[in-house]
C-alpha positions in Angstrom: -70.2 78.1 0.1 -67.3 76.9 -1.8 -65.5 78.6 1.0 -67.1 76.8 3.7 -66.8 73.4 2.2 -63.0 74.1 1.7 -62.7 75.1 5.2 -64.6 71.8 6.2 -62.6 69.7 4.4 -59.5 71.1 5.5 -60.5 71.0 9.0 -61.7 67.3 8.4 -58.2 66.6 6.8 -56.3 68.4 10.1 -58.4 66.3 12.3 -57.5 63.2 10.4 -53.6 64.0 10.2 -54.1 64.7 14.0 -55.4 61.1 14.7 -52.8 59.6 12.5 -50.1 61.8 14.2 -51.6 60.3 17.6 -51.6 56.6 16.3 -48.0 57.2 15.2 -46.9 58.5 18.5 -48.6 55.4 19.9 -47.0 53.0 17.9 -43.6 52.5 19.6 -45.7 51.7 22.9 -47.8 49.2 21.0 -45.0 47.6 19.3 -43.1 47.4 22.4 -46.4 45.5 24.0 -46.4 43.2 20.8 -42.7 42.5 20.7 -41.9 42.1 24.2 -43.8 38.7 24.5 -42.3 37.6 21.6 -38.7 38.5 22.5 -39.4 36.8 25.5 -40.5 33.7 24.2 -37.6 34.1 21.7 -35.2 34.3 24.7 -36.7 31.2 26.2 -36.5 29.1 23.2 -33.4 30.3 21.9 -31.1 28.0 24.3 -33.3 25.0 23.8 -32.9 25.7 19.7 -29.2 26.3 20.0 -28.8 22.8 22.2 -30.6 21.2 19.5 -28.3 22.6 16.6 -25.2 21.6 18.8 -26.5 18.1 19.0 -27.2 18.0 15.3 -23.4 19.5 14.8 -22.0 16.8 17.3 -23.7 14.1 15.5 -22.6 15.3 12.0 -19.1 15.7 13.5 -19.5 11.9 14.7 -20.6 10.7 11.5 -17.6 12.7 9.8 -15.3 11.0 12.2 -16.9 7.4 11.6 -16.6 8.0 7.9 -12.9 9.1 8.3 -12.2 6.0 10.4 -13.8 3.7 7.6 -11.8 5.5 4.9 -8.3 5.2 6.9 -9.2 1.4 7.2 -10.1 0.9 3.7 -6.8 2.9 2.9 -4.6 0.7 5.0 -6.4 -2.6 3.8 -5.7 -1.5 0.1 -2.0 -1.0 1.0 -1.6 -4.0 2.6 -3.3 -6.0 -0.3 -0.9 -3.9 -2.9 2.0 -4.9 -0.5 1.1 -8.4 -0.5 0.6 -8.2 -4.5 3.9 -6.8 -5.0 5.8 -9.2 -2.8 4.0 -12.1 -4.4 5.2 -10.5 -8.0 8.7 -10.3 -6.7 8.7 -13.5 -5.1 7.5 -15.1 -8.4 10.1 -13.2 -10.3 12.8 -14.0 -8.0 11.8 -17.8 -8.0 11.7 -17.7 -12.1 15.1 -16.2 -12.1 16.5 -18.5 -9.6 15.1 -21.4 -11.8 16.8 -20.0 -14.8 19.9 -19.7 -13.1 20.0 -23.2 -11.5 18.9 -24.8 -14.8 22.0 -22.7 -16.6 24.2 -23.7 -13.7 23.2 -27.3 -13.9 23.6 -27.5 -17.6 27.1 -25.8 -17.3 28.0 -28.5 -14.7 26.8 -31.5 -16.5 28.7 -30.4 -19.6 31.8 -29.5 -17.3 31.4 -33.1 -15.7 31.1 -34.9 -19.0 34.1 -33.0 -20.2 36.1 -33.9 -17.4 34.9 -37.7 -17.3 35.8 -37.7 -21.2 39.3 -36.4 -20.2 39.8 -38.7 -17.4 38.6 -41.6 -19.5 41.3 -40.6 -22.4 43.8 -40.0 -19.6 43.1 -43.4 -17.9 43.3 -45.2 -21.2 46.7 -43.5 -22.0 48.1 -44.4 -18.6 46.8 -48.0 -19.0 48.5 -48.0 -22.6 51.8 -46.6 -21.3 51.5 -48.9 -18.3 51.3 -51.9 -20.3 54.5 -50.7 -22.3 56.5 -49.6 -19.3 55.6 -53.1 -17.7 57.8 -54.9 -20.5 60.6 -53.0 -19.4 60.0 -52.6 -15.5 60.1 -54.6 -12.7 57.3 -55.8 -10.9 57.4 -53.6 -7.8 58.1 -50.6 -10.1 54.9 -51.5 -11.9 52.8 -51.8 -8.9 54.3 -48.5 -7.8 53.1 -46.7 -11.0 50.0 -48.6 -10.8 49.3 -47.1 -7.2 50.4 -43.7 -8.4 48.1 -43.8 -11.3 45.2 -45.0 -9.2 45.3 -42.4 -6.6 45.8 -39.4 -9.4 42.3 -41.0 -10.7 40.7 -41.2 -7.4 42.2 -37.6 -6.7 40.6 -36.3 -10.1 37.1 -38.1 -9.6 37.2 -36.7 -5.8 38.0 -33.2 -6.9 35.2 -33.7 -9.8 32.5 -34.8 -7.3 33.7 -32.1 -5.0 33.2 -29.7 -7.8 29.6 -31.0 -8.6 28.7 -31.2 -5.0 29.6 -27.6 -4.3 27.6 -26.2 -7.3 24.6 -28.2 -7.0 
């Protein structure tokens, strides 16, 4: 009996293995039947999905280009602002330096003019004193000639001084 049971179980198992073998052999055909509609649908949908992705990529590229343009405009504005700031600072420094130079020049000219005027006054007083002394010993025409020469000299000195002051102001 044990022998019969073993034979029955073995036969039953061989039958199950045979069914399993048949199912495995039928599997490629069934897979082909199942996968073919899915592959066909995928082939139909794939161009549509690719178009959607292309559009998304184009939109992303357009956003990147727009952002790049905005960044370039911001860079340009910043460069202009910086250039204006540098120009304004440079202009202010040049104006300050020019004011200082002009003030120093004016002071120097005023001192020079004062010195020249004092010297001219002393020269005129000396000439007047010498003229008074010479007048006693000279004739009237000689005295007038000397007076005119002195006046011309004083006028020439004052003219030169005025020319000097006008030139440096």
